ZADO-1210 file (C-alpha; in nm, 4 decimals, padded with zeros to 6 digits):
<atoms>
<atom x="-00.8993" y="07.6436" z="-01.3579" code="MET" pos="1"/>
<atom x="-00.5620" y="07.4461" z="-01.3089" code="ALA" pos="2"/>
<atom x="-00.3192" y="07.4784" z="-01.5679" code="ARG" pos="3"/>
<atom x="-00.2373" y="07.1540" z="-01.7560" code="PRO" pos="4"/>
<atom x="00.1020" y="06.9952" z="-01.6560" code="PRO" pos="5"/>
<atom x="00.3917" y="07.1124" z="-01.8708" code="SER" pos="6"/>
<atom x="00.5599" y="06.8478" z="-02.0956" code="ASP" pos="7"/>
<atom x="00.8883" y="07.0587" z="-02.1101" code="ILE" pos="8"/>
<atom x="01.0618" y="06.8432" z="-01.8587" code="ARG" pos="9"/>
<atom x="01.0093" y="06.5123" z="-02.0561" code="PRO" pos="10"/>
<atom x="01.0993" y="06.6794" z="-02.3677" code="ARG" pos="11"/>
<atom x="01.4299" y="06.7957" z="-02.2283" code="ILE" pos="12"/>
<atom x="01.5035" y="06.4420" z="-02.1036" code="ILE" pos="13"/>
<atom x="01.4071" y="06.2938" z="-02.4526" code="GLU" pos="14"/>
<atom x="01.6241" y="06.5564" z="-02.6280" code="SER" pos="15"/>
<atom x="01.9271" y="06.4866" z="-02.3961" code="ALA" pos="16"/>
<atom x="01.8881" y="06.1149" z="-02.4422" code="ARG" pos="17"/>
<atom x="01.9206" y="06.1554" z="-02.8196" code="GLY" pos="18"/>
<atom x="02.2097" y="06.4013" z="-02.8177" code="LEU" pos="19"/>
<atom x="02.3977" y="06.2054" z="-02.5322" code="PHE" pos="20"/>
<atom x="02.3628" y="05.8926" z="-02.7611" code="LEU" pos="21"/>
<atom x="02.4985" y="06.0533" z="-03.0792" code="ARG" pos="22"/>
<atom x="02.7523" y="06.2944" z="-02.9141" code="LYS" pos="23"/>
<atom x="02.8320" y="06.1859" z="-02.5565" code="GLY" pos="24"/>
<atom x="02.7421" y="06.3745" z="-02.2557" code="VAL" pos="25"/>
<atom x="03.0517" y="06.6159" z="-02.2865" code="ASP" pos="26"/>
<atom x="02.9744" y="06.6677" z="-02.6590" code="GLY" pos="27"/>
<atom x="02.6033" y="06.7621" z="-02.6149" code="ALA" pos="28"/>
<atom x="02.5738" y="07.1318" z="-02.4950" code="SER" pos="29"/>
<atom x="02.2875" y="07.2269" z="-02.2888" code="LEU" pos="30"/>
<atom x="02.1813" y="07.4959" z="-02.5484" code="ARG" pos="31"/>
<atom x="02.1632" y="07.2135" z="-02.8163" code="GLN" pos="32"/>
<atom x="01.9624" y="07.0104" z="-02.5776" code="ILE" pos="33"/>
<atom x="01.7088" y="07.3008" z="-02.5280" code="ALA" pos="34"/>
<atom x="01.6965" y="07.3759" z="-02.8941" code="LYS" pos="35"/>
<atom x="01.5944" y="07.0130" z="-02.9836" code="GLU" pos="36"/>
<atom x="01.3455" y="07.0205" z="-02.6968" code="ALA" pos="37"/>
<atom x="01.1754" y="07.3198" z="-02.8444" code="GLY" pos="38"/>
<atom x="01.2532" y="07.5322" z="-02.5249" code="THR" pos="39"/>
<atom x="01.5155" y="07.7689" z="-02.4053" code="ASN" pos="40"/>
<atom x="01.8247" y="07.7075" z="-02.1941" code="ILE" pos="41"/>
<atom x="01.6707" y="07.8819" z="-01.8955" code="GLY" pos="42"/>
<atom x="01.4026" y="07.5973" z="-01.8760" code="MET" pos="43"/>
<atom x="01.6926" y="07.3378" z="-01.8782" code="VAL" pos="44"/>
<atom x="01.8392" y="07.5108" z="-01.5706" code="TYR" pos="45"/>
<atom x="01.4962" y="07.5432" z="-01.4073" code="TYR" pos="46"/>
<atom x="01.4560" y="07.1621" z="-01.4237" code="TYR" pos="47"/>
<atom x="01.8160" y="07.0614" z="-01.3901" code="PHE" pos="48"/>
<atom x="02.0793" y="07.2485" z="-01.2102" code="GLU" pos="49"/>
<atom x="02.3763" y="07.0787" z="-01.3766" code="THR" pos="50"/>
<atom x="02.4387" y="06.8471" z="-01.6849" code="LYS" pos="51"/>
<atom x="02.5295" y="06.5661" z="-01.4597" code="ASP" pos="52"/>
<atom x="02.2001" y="06.5930" z="-01.2954" code="GLU" pos="53"/>
<atom x="02.0111" y="06.5847" z="-01.6455" code="LEU" pos="54"/>
<atom x="02.2382" y="06.2921" z="-01.7319" code="PHE" pos="55"/>
<atom x="02.1470" y="06.0931" z="-01.4317" code="LEU" pos="56"/>
<atom x="01.7844" y="06.1581" z="-01.4965" code="GLN" pos="57"/>
<atom x="01.8368" y="06.0311" z="-01.8536" code="VAL" pos="58"/>
<atom x="01.9667" y="05.7188" z="-01.7043" code="VAL" pos="59"/>
<atom x="01.7030" y="05.6833" z="-01.4318" code="GLU" pos="60"/>
<atom x="01.4246" y="05.7435" z="-01.6748" code="ASP" pos="61"/>
<atom x="01.5038" y="05.3975" z="-01.8401" code="ARG" pos="62"/>
<atom x="01.6992" y="05.2245" z="-01.5825" code="TYR" pos="63"/>
<atom x="01.4043" y="05.2043" z="-01.3546" code="ALA" pos="64"/>
<atom x="01.2332" y="04.9704" z="-01.5765" code="GLY" pos="65"/>
<atom x="01.5424" y="04.7600" z="-01.6141" code="VAL" pos="66"/>
<atom x="01.5868" y="04.7372" z="-01.2316" code="LEU" pos="67"/>
<atom x="01.2125" y="04.6448" z="-01.1682" code="ALA" pos="68"/>
<atom x="01.2470" y="04.3402" z="-01.3897" code="ARG" pos="69"/>
<atom x="01.5760" y="04.2335" z="-01.2286" code="LEU" pos="70"/>
<atom x="01.4202" y="04.2803" z="-00.8811" code="GLN" pos="71"/>
<atom x="01.1295" y="04.0667" z="-00.9793" code="ASP" pos="72"/>
<atom x="01.3749" y="03.8021" z="-01.1043" code="ILE" pos="73"/>
<atom x="01.5819" y="03.7758" z="-00.8010" code="PHE" pos="74"/>
<atom x="01.2860" y="03.7849" z="-00.5740" code="ALA" pos="75"/>
<atom x="01.1894" y="03.4455" z="-00.7129" code="ARG" pos="76"/>
<atom x="01.2131" y="03.1158" z="-00.5139" code="GLU" pos="77"/>
<atom x="01.4589" y="02.9752" z="-00.7847" code="LEU" pos="78"/>
<atom x="01.8183" y="02.8447" z="-00.7653" code="PRO" pos="79"/>
<atom x="02.0596" y="03.1151" z="-00.7915" code="PHE" pos="80"/>
<atom x="02.2008" y="03.0258" z="-01.1420" code="LEU" pos="81"/>
<atom x="01.8405" y="02.9933" z="-01.2712" code="GLU" pos="82"/>
<atom x="01.7778" y="03.3496" z="-01.1687" code="ARG" pos="83"/>
<atom x="02.1070" y="03.4628" z="-01.3280" code="VAL" pos="84"/>
<atom x="02.0090" y="03.2975" z="-01.6424" code="THR" pos="85"/>
<atom x="01.6849" y="03.4735" z="-01.6465" code="LEU" pos="86"/>
<atom x="01.8516" y="03.8007" z="-01.5686" code="ALA" pos="87"/>
<atom x="02.0871" y="03.7441" z="-01.8473" code="SER" pos="88"/>
<atom x="01.8202" y="03.6737" z="-02.0929" code="ALA" pos="89"/>
<atom x="01.6354" y="03.9878" z="-01.9841" code="SER" pos="90"/>
<atom x="01.9493" y="04.2020" z="-02.0538" code="ILE" pos="91"/>
<atom x="01.9655" y="04.0635" z="-02.4117" code="GLY" pos="92"/>
<atom x="01.5836" y="04.1447" z="-02.4615" code="GLU" pos="93"/>
<atom x="01.5903" y="04.5029" z="-02.3431" code="LEU" pos="94"/>
<atom x="01.3496" y="04.7248" z="-02.5319" code="PRO" pos="95"/>
<atom x="01.5411" y="04.9542" z="-02.7570" code="GLU" pos="96"/>
<atom x="01.4818" y="05.2829" z="-02.5531" code="GLU" pos="97"/>
<atom x="01.6384" y="05.1017" z="-02.2512" code="GLU" pos="98"/>
<atom x="01.9177" y="04.9545" z="-02.4517" code="PHE" pos="99"/>
<atom x="02.0028" y="05.3072" z="-02.5778" code="GLU" pos="100"/>
<atom x="02.0584" y="05.4104" z="-02.2228" code="VAL" pos="101"/>
<atom x="02.2882" y="05.1254" z="-02.1690" code="MET" pos="102"/>
<atom x="02.4896" y="05.2370" z="-02.4700" code="ARG" pos="103"/>
<atom x="02.5205" y="05.5931" z="-02.3209" code="ILE" pos="104"/>
<atom x="02.6357" y="05.4592" z="-01.9783" code="VAL" pos="105"/>
<atom x="02.8841" y="05.2235" z="-02.1567" code="PHE" pos="106"/>
<atom x="03.0261" y="05.5332" z="-02.3434" code="GLY" pos="107"/>
<atom x="03.0487" y="05.7379" z="-02.0403" code="GLU" pos="108"/>
<atom x="03.2252" y="05.4565" z="-01.8370" code="LEU" pos="109"/>
<atom x="03.5039" y="05.4530" z="-02.1071" code="VAL" pos="110"/>
<atom x="03.5510" y="05.8205" z="-02.1693" code="ARG" pos="111"/>
<atom x="03.3881" y="06.0325" z="-01.9024" code="SER" pos="112"/>
<atom x="03.5288" y="06.2041" z="-01.6016" code="THR" pos="113"/>
<atom x="03.6019" y="06.0287" z="-01.2804" code="PRO" pos="114"/>
<atom x="03.3260" y="06.2289" z="-01.1159" code="GLU" pos="115"/>
<atom x="03.0565" y="06.1152" z="-01.3569" code="ARG" pos="116"/>
<atom x="03.1792" y="05.7633" z="-01.3427" code="LYS" pos="117"/>
<atom x="03.1317" y="05.7663" z="-00.9775" code="LYS" pos="118"/>
<atom x="02.7796" y="05.9070" z="-01.0211" code="LEU" pos="119"/>
<atom x="02.6976" y="05.6147" z="-01.2491" code="VAL" pos="120"/>
<atom x="02.8704" y="05.3500" z="-01.0218" code="MET" pos="121"/>
<atom x="02.7061" y="05.4970" z="-00.7080" code="ASP" pos="122"/>
<atom x="02.3725" y="05.4430" z="-00.8777" code="ARG" pos="123"/>
<atom x="02.4353" y="05.0869" z="-00.9953" code="PHE" pos="124"/>
<atom x="02.5691" y="04.9858" z="-00.6498" code="LYS" pos="125"/>
<atom x="02.2404" y="05.1062" z="-00.4994" code="ALA" pos="126"/>
<atom x="02.0466" y="04.9155" z="-00.7869" code="GLY" pos="127"/>
<atom x="02.1469" y="04.5919" z="-00.9684" code="HIS" pos="128"/>
<atom x="02.4979" y="04.5547" z="-00.8387" code="VAL" pos="129"/>
<atom x="02.3600" y="04.5632" z="-00.4741" code="GLY" pos="130"/>
<atom x="02.0918" y="04.3164" z="-00.5826" code="LEU" pos="131"/>
<atom x="02.3347" y="04.0787" z="-00.7160" code="MET" pos="132"/>
<atom x="02.5813" y="04.1090" z="-00.4108" code="LEU" pos="133"/>
<atom x="02.2782" y="04.0302" z="-00.1720" code="ARG" pos="134"/>
<atom x="02.1862" y="03.7186" z="-00.3945" code="ALA" pos="135"/>
<atom x="02.5426" y="03.6126" z="-00.3997" code="LEU" pos="136"/>
<atom x="02.5741" y="03.6447" z="-00.0263" code="THR" pos="137"/>
<atom x="02.2714" y="03.4353" z="00.0267" code="GLU" pos="138"/>
<atom x="02.4008" y="03.1691" z="-00.2262" code="ALA" pos="139"/>
<atom x="02.7604" y="03.1662" z="-00.0866" code="SER" pos="140"/>
<atom x="02.8338" y="02.8499" z="00.1046" code="GLY" pos="141"/>
<atom x="02.5530" y="02.6515" z="-00.0665" code="GLY" pos="142"/>
<atom x="02.5378" y="02.7059" z="-00.4465" code="GLU" pos="143"/>
<atom x="02.8428" y="02.9343" z="-00.4528" code="ILE" pos="144"/>
<atom x="03.1857" y="02.8026" z="-00.3509" code="ASP" pos="145"/>
<atom x="03.2640" y="02.9974" z="-00.0463" code="PRO" pos="146"/>
<atom x="03.6309" y="02.9924" z="-00.1450" code="ARG" pos="147"/>
<atom x="03.5546" y="03.2600" z="-00.4062" code="HIS" pos="148"/>
<atom x="03.5524" y="03.6163" z="-00.2692" code="PRO" pos="149"/>
<atom x="03.2132" y="03.7772" z="-00.3537" code="LEU" pos="150"/>
<atom x="03.3641" y="04.0674" z="-00.5689" code="PRO" pos="151"/>
<atom x="03.5451" y="03.8125" z="-00.7825" code="VAL" pos="152"/>
<atom x="03.2222" y="03.5973" z="-00.8189" code="ALA" pos="153"/>
<atom x="03.0312" y="03.9064" z="-00.9037" code="LEU" pos="154"/>
<atom x="03.2849" y="04.0134" z="-01.1890" code="ILE" pos="155"/>
<atom x="03.2743" y="03.6560" z="-01.3127" code="SER" pos="156"/>
<atom x="02.8929" y="03.6591" z="-01.3386" code="ILE" pos="157"/>
<atom x="02.8825" y="03.9973" z="-01.5163" code="VAL" pos="158"/>
<atom x="03.1687" y="03.8972" z="-01.7426" code="GLY" pos="159"/>
<atom x="03.0061" y="03.5637" z="-01.8349" code="ALA" pos="160"/>
<atom x="02.6365" y="03.6437" z="-01.8349" code="MET" pos="161"/>
<atom x="02.5805" y="04.0127" z="-01.8954" code="VAL" pos="162"/>
<atom x="02.8696" y="04.1499" z="-02.1074" code="LEU" pos="163"/>
<atom x="02.8129" y="03.8872" z="-02.4042" code="PRO" pos="164"/>
<atom x="02.4513" y="03.9819" z="-02.4247" code="GLN" pos="165"/>
<atom x="02.5334" y="04.3449" z="-02.4440" code="LEU" pos="166"/>
<atom x="02.8196" y="04.3161" z="-02.6878" code="ILE" pos="167"/>
<atom x="02.6268" y="04.1016" z="-02.9382" code="MET" pos="168"/>
<atom x="02.3279" y="04.3552" z="-02.9037" code="ARG" pos="169"/>
<atom x="02.5799" y="04.6413" z="-02.9620" code="MET" pos="170"/>
<atom x="02.7270" y="04.4581" z="-03.2726" code="ALA" pos="171"/>
<atom x="02.3872" y="04.3856" z="-03.4275" code="GLY" pos="172"/>
<atom x="02.4226" y="04.2502" z="-03.7896" code="ASP" pos="173"/>
<atom x="02.7973" y="04.3223" z="-03.7855" code="ALA" pos="174"/>
<atom x="02.8596" y="04.0381" z="-03.5078" code="ALA" pos="175"/>
<atom x="03.1206" y="03.8094" z="-03.6327" code="PRO" pos="176"/>
<atom x="02.9497" y="03.5115" z="-03.4955" code="LEU" pos="177"/>
<atom x="02.5898" y="03.3974" z="-03.5193" code="THR" pos="178"/>
<atom x="02.4562" y="03.3187" z="-03.1697" code="LEU" pos="179"/>
<atom x="02.1137" y="03.2070" z="-03.0475" code="PRO" pos="180"/>
<atom x="01.8431" y="03.4427" z="-02.9278" code="GLU" pos="181"/>
<atom x="01.9023" y="03.5808" z="-02.5738" code="PRO" pos="182"/>
<atom x="01.7218" y="03.3235" z="-02.3767" code="ALA" pos="183"/>
<atom x="01.9113" y="03.0277" z="-02.5532" code="LYS" pos="184"/>
<atom x="02.2462" y="03.2247" z="-02.5152" code="LEU" pos="185"/>
<atom x="02.1763" y="03.2739" z="-02.1458" code="ALA" pos="186"/>
<atom x="02.1309" y="02.8995" z="-02.1020" code="GLU" pos="187"/>
<atom x="02.4544" y="02.8308" z="-02.2821" code="ALA" pos="188"/>
<atom x="02.6517" y="03.1035" z="-02.1026" code="LEU" pos="189"/>
<atom x="02.5271" y="02.9420" z="-01.7630" code="THR" pos="190"/>
<atom x="02.6643" y="02.6118" z="-01.8545" code="GLU" pos="191"/>
<atom x="02.9973" y="02.7569" z="-01.9077" code="VAL" pos="192"/>
<atom x="02.9736" y="02.9393" z="-01.5864" code="LEU" pos="193"/>
<atom x="02.8673" y="02.6261" z="-01.3939" code="ARG" pos="194"/>
<atom x="03.1058" y="02.3731" z="-01.5296" code="TYR" pos="195"/>
<atom x="03.3978" y="02.5912" z="-01.6723" code="GLY" pos="196"/>
<atom x="03.5531" y="02.6014" z="-02.0190" code="LEU" pos="197"/>
<atom x="03.8252" y="02.3443" z="-01.9919" code="LEU" pos="198"/>
<atom x="03.7763" y="01.9676" z="-02.0187" code="ASN" pos="199"/>
<atom x="03.9007" y="01.8413" z="-01.6924" code="HIS" pos="200"/>
<atom x="03.9045" y="01.4818" z="-01.8173" code="GLU" pos="201"/>
<atom x="04.1900" y="01.5609" z="-02.0267" code="VAL" pos="202"/>
<atom x="04.5336" y="01.5957" z="-01.8299" code="SER" pos="203"/>
<atom x="04.7100" y="01.9191" z="-01.8871" code="PRO" pos="204"/>
<atom x="05.0158" y="01.8763" z="-02.1066" code="GLY" pos="205"/>
<atom x="04.9321" y="01.5525" z="-02.2662" code="LYS" pos="206"/>
<atom x="04.7923" y="01.4862" z="-02.6223" code="ASP" pos="207"/>
</atoms>
């Protein structure tokens, strides 16, 4: 009779996710992770050779769902900015367990080692960053002004459409401003991205 599959590996991942969220990757020891998972450190090493390997699995465990939704959005036959609007709203509406992993990643990008940052960025380049660059390349010369270098256009979109959703979600009830729900916020951000912030009907330097 075959033995039932072990649930130790998912318990380790779940334990690591909680500790990484509370303490950061460097602040969470593998021994603590094993204890909260109800196992021993030998089993942690059995499934994950290093803490960075475990960290990447914690990210991948939730990032896969985020990426799948973005891939679905960017595969649609819609104008580029409409797809960006939908993507922005989807980021603002992340399920809590996926958003927690985004918080872990942001924390590690701020305080982690260069090696771990590179691991994250390499995964993202193969994921949503690569997805966005391909969509931008297709839109360049049509919807996107070809005078804008692709990296600058990508940074502009992330800064205008993604970061506000994440920042307001992180702030929660402590946010200093009351903003619309994610879909409406995405539409408003798209208008700023499309037309800019300045009133070009007013000449600079004149009252």
